[in-house]
C-alpha positions in Angstrom: 205.2 146.4 125.7 207.3 143.3 125.3 210.6 143.2 127.2 213.6 143.5 124.9 217.3 143.2 126.0 220.1 143.5 123.5 222.4 142.0 126.1 220.3 138.9 126.4 220.1 138.5 122.7 223.8 139.1 122.2 224.7 136.7 125.0 224.3 133.9 122.4 227.5 135.0 120.8 229.5 134.4 124.0 227.8 131.1 125.0 230.1 128.1 124.7 227.6 125.7 123.2 224.0 125.2 122.0 221.8 124.6 125.0 219.8 122.0 123.0 222.2 119.8 121.2 225.5 120.9 122.8 227.2 121.9 119.5 230.2 124.1 120.3 230.1 127.8 119.4 233.3 128.0 117.4 233.0 131.4 115.8 230.6 133.3 118.0 228.0 133.5 115.3 226.5 130.0 115.3 224.1 130.5 118.2 220.9 132.6 118.4 218.2 133.3 120.9 215.1 131.3 120.0 212.0 132.8 121.6 209.2 130.6 122.9 206.3 130.0 120.6 203.9 129.2 123.4 200.9 131.4 124.0 201.3 130.9 127.8 204.7 132.6 127.5 203.3 135.7 125.9 203.5 134.8 122.2 201.0 136.7 120.1 199.8 136.8 116.5 202.3 139.4 115.4 204.9 139.5 118.2 207.5 137.4 119.9 207.7 136.6 123.6 209.9 138.6 125.9 213.7 138.1 125.4 213.9 136.4 128.8 211.8 133.7 127.3 214.5 132.8 124.8 216.8 129.8 124.6 220.3 129.9 123.1 220.4 127.4 120.3 222.1 126.7 116.9 221.0 129.2 114.3 222.3 127.5 111.2 219.8 126.5 108.5 218.1 123.2 109.5 219.6 123.3 113.0 217.9 123.6 116.5 216.3 127.0 115.9 214.6 125.8 112.7 213.5 122.6 114.4 212.0 124.5 117.4 210.2 126.9 115.0 208.9 124.1 112.8 211.0 125.0 109.7 212.9 121.8 109.8 212.3 118.2 111.1 209.0 116.7 111.7 208.5 117.4 115.4 205.1 117.5 117.0 204.0 120.7 118.8 204.7 119.1 122.2 208.2 117.9 121.0 209.1 121.4 119.8 207.9 122.9 123.1 209.8 120.3 125.1 213.0 120.9 123.0 212.7 124.6 123.6 211.9 124.2 127.3 214.9 122.1 128.1 217.2 124.5 126.2 215.6 127.5 128.0 216.2 126.0 131.4 219.9 125.5 130.6 220.1 129.1 129.1 218.6 130.7 132.2 221.0 128.7 134.4 224.0 129.8 132.2 222.9 133.5 132.3 223.0 133.4 136.1 226.1 131.2 136.4 228.1 133.3 133.9 227.0 136.6 135.6 225.1 137.9 132.7 222.0 138.2 134.9 222.4 139.3 138.5 219.9 139.7 141.3 
């Protein structure tokens, strides 16, 4: 079973800015959790990767989430993965630094 966490998904609403482009989260609704599309992270034909493999990015049409998922822009597969990877690293750091994830 794939790991799901409403708290991790909802953390995007509290995040101060997109972890990819830096756009500020003015209304608490602009950011979403973009799951990795890489097979090595657990992506399958009909299911998403675990929620901890999600990056907080802009969710508006044509913004970072659409670029990562290939719905906007003309990024190569490697460019999309790199964009997601950098945003994911910042997201995980923010989760720990903000106390949303604790050990």
